Structure formats: structure tokens, C-alpha cells
N, C-alpha and C positions, 0 to 999 in steps of 0.2 A: 278371796275371803270366803267363797261358798263352801270350802273344806273345813271350816271352823266347827268344831264339835259344840253344839249348843249346851251340852251338859257342863262343859268347862266354864261357860259364861255364868252358870248358877253359883259357882264358888264365891264366897264372900271373904275378902281380905281387908285388913285395916293396917295402915301404916304405923309402925311402932314409934316413929318420931313425932307424930302429930295426932294420932288416934283418928285420922280421917279415912273414909272409904277409899279404897283403891279401885281404879278403873281398868277394865280389860281393854287393851290397845293392841292393834295389829303389830306383829313383830317386825322390826326392820329386816330386810333380806339379808344383811350381812352383820355378823358380830364384830364390832370394831376391834376387839381384843385378839381374835384369832383368824378372822377373815371368813369364818364359817357361819352357818345359821344358828338360831337359837334352840332349834330342837322342838319348837312349839309355835303354833300359829298366832298365839296371843301372849301377851306379857301383862301382868298386873302392876300398874304403876300409880304412885301417888302423885296426883296433879294439883295438890293444894299449894297455892302460891305462898301461903303463911307457914308451911311446914318448916321446922327448924333446920332440917337437913338442907333443904333447898335455899333457905336464907343465908346460912353459913357458908354454903358451898361457893358462892361467888367470890368471897374474900380468900378462901382456901385456895381455890384453883388460880386466882390471879397471883397470890403470893408464891405458890409452889411452881406454877408453870408459866406465868406471865401472860396469860390470855383470859379473855372474858368468857366465862361459862360457870355452870353450877352442876348440882346433882339432883336427880329424882330417885326416890327409893323404888326398887322393883323386886317382884318375886315371880318365879315361874309357876304355872298352874300345878296344883298338887304338891307344892313344895313351900317350906317356910325359910329356906335359905336366903340370906340377905344379899341383895345385889344393888349396885349403883349405876344409874344411867347418866352419862354426862350429857348435858343439854346446853345449846347456845343461847336460848331465849326461854321465856316463861310459857310460850305458846307450843313449844315442842311437845309432840304426842297428843296434844288436845284435839287435833283434827283426825286422829287415827283411833278414837274411842270406837269400839264395836257396839253396834246397835243389834240386839238379838232379833228384832223384827225384820231388819234388813237381811240378816243371815237366813231367816226362814223364807223370805221371798227368793233369795238367790238360790237356796237349796231346792226349792219347788221349781224354779226355772230350769236349773241343771238337770233335775230328774226328767222333766218334760223333754228336754233336748235328748237326753240319752235314749228315751222310748222312741221318740220321733226318728232318730238316727237309725235305729235297728229296723223300724218299719219302713224306712225310705227305700230300701232295696226292692220291695215288692208293692210300692206305692202305685205304680201304673197298673200292674196286674189287679191290685185290689181296688182300683179307682178311688184311691184315698187321697183326695185333695188336701184335706186338713193337715196331714202329716207334712206335706210339702210346704204349706203356708206357715205351719209352726216354725220351721227352720228358716224359711225365707225372711219372715218378719221378726225373728229373734236377733237382735243386733249383737248379742253377746255370744251366739253360737259360734262354733269353729268356721273359719272361712271356707276350708275345703268341703265341709258338709254342706254349706249354703250353695256353694258353687254346684255341687251334685243335685241340690234341690232345683236349681235352675234347669238343669238338663232334664230332670223328671217332670218339671212343669211343662216344658215344651212337648215331651213325649205324651203327657196326659191330655193336653189340648182341650182343657175345660174352661170354658168362657166364665164360669163362676169365680174364677180366681181374680178377675180384674178389680171388682169393687174393693176387696179387702186390701189389695196392693196399692190402689190409687189412694186409699186412706191412710197409708203408712209413710213416715218420713224416713228415708234411708240416709244413713250417716255417710256411706261410702258412695260417691257419685258414679264411679266406675261400675260398681255392682248394680247400681239403679239403672244404668244404661243398658246392661245386659238383660235385666228383667224387663225393661221397656221394648227391647227388641223381640223378646219372646212373646210378649203381649201382642205386638204388631203382627206376628206371624199367626198367633192364635185367632186373632180377629179376622185376618185374611182367609185362614182356613175355614172359618165358620161363616163366611160372607157377612161380616159385620163391621161396624166402624163406631168410633166414639163421636158423639156430638161435640163439636168445638165450642159450643156455647154453654151446654149444661153438663156435659161429660157422660150422659147417658148413652147406653149402647143401642144402636138401631141397626137396621139393614144397610148393607153396603150401598145398595142402589137407591136408597131414600133420598129425595130431593128436599124433604122437610121433616124436621124432628117431631115425633109424635109427643114428646114430653114438654118441649118448650116453644115448639112452633118455629124455631129458627129454620131459615131457608138456606140451601147450599147451592 
């Protein structure tokens, strides 16, 4: 959805069957007619449940084809050509309405990922922990890029990475385990450890935590 052009969403369309506003919805991946895509990331669809086309469609399809379905009126962006979308229930497409604010957020995230991916190659030489963390903590970033970020994290050996990582919830447990292994090596290389009571970083040889007074 991050590839959707925001300018397309500014287009205003009205259903000719009911004069209701049409909504920009994410396109289905496959065109049921020819098995190909629609050629557009969004389709403008009338979602009015009282639209005459939608109401009459149930009886028409049941009479003609013998199954339960109806039609929604649809137009492609930049076109006034009439199209009909067959739907099996009144909720079809309602969950795929595109929110421009969501697109803006996703586009911003995607651009940040692209910039960080380019900078990742020299992150160790540039002592750029932020680039590594940007990719590690972005759950939507490409897996191969995040895996390379783990390698760079180990090479950079910067103990400052621990707090932001510990405050992040990883969706992939296998990925999280790899990150935890790197953190363990970083702590060991810097003669540090995490307090089991409060999680603060303290000296490896400490017998008592200076933050919470927990004894080991």
C-alpha cells in the first residue's frame, strides 16, 4: 500500500446509480475476468448499501447464475468508464478503504528504510548506530536488510544499542534470539552485564546493582 500515489486519492467520484461518494479501495491482486491485475493500486467503489445497483444485483445474479451475490459500481482512477464488481456480501471492500494518513505514514517509513539501507554499508566505519537501529526496529523492513543490520550491530559493538532494543517488541522470535545473542557478546566485550532485577547495565564483576541495590 505504500506505493499508492496520494494524488490519486484526491480524485472525487460519485456513483451514477445513487449519487453517493465513491471510496478509494485497495485493488484485489487478481482481476477475476482475465486473471491479471487491474493496472491500478486503487479502485473507486460505491459502498452505499442502499445503491439501486447493489440492491437489484442480488436478484439479478441469483436469477441469472443461481448463486448469492450482487454488484458494486466501480471506476478506475482518471477514468469514467463504468465497471461492475461482483461481491458476495455487503461488507466486501469496506475493510480495504484507503486512508490517506496511513499512506503518508507508510511512505515516510519506506523512505527512512531506503536511506538507512544505503547508509548501512558504512555504518561501522561511520560509527552510525542509528542507521542500524532504524532497520533492526522496523518490523516492515526487508528481512535480508535486517539480518545484515544484526551483523553490523555485532561489528559496531556499541553498548548504547541495548536500551532501544530492550524497549522494542519483535514479532519474529527467531530474529529476536539472534539480536539477543549479539547483545550478550557486546556486554561481554565491554565487561558489562544486565541487572536481572531492574535491567540496568552494570559492571560484569559487580556484586550489587548501583541502581536498585539488588545483590548477586
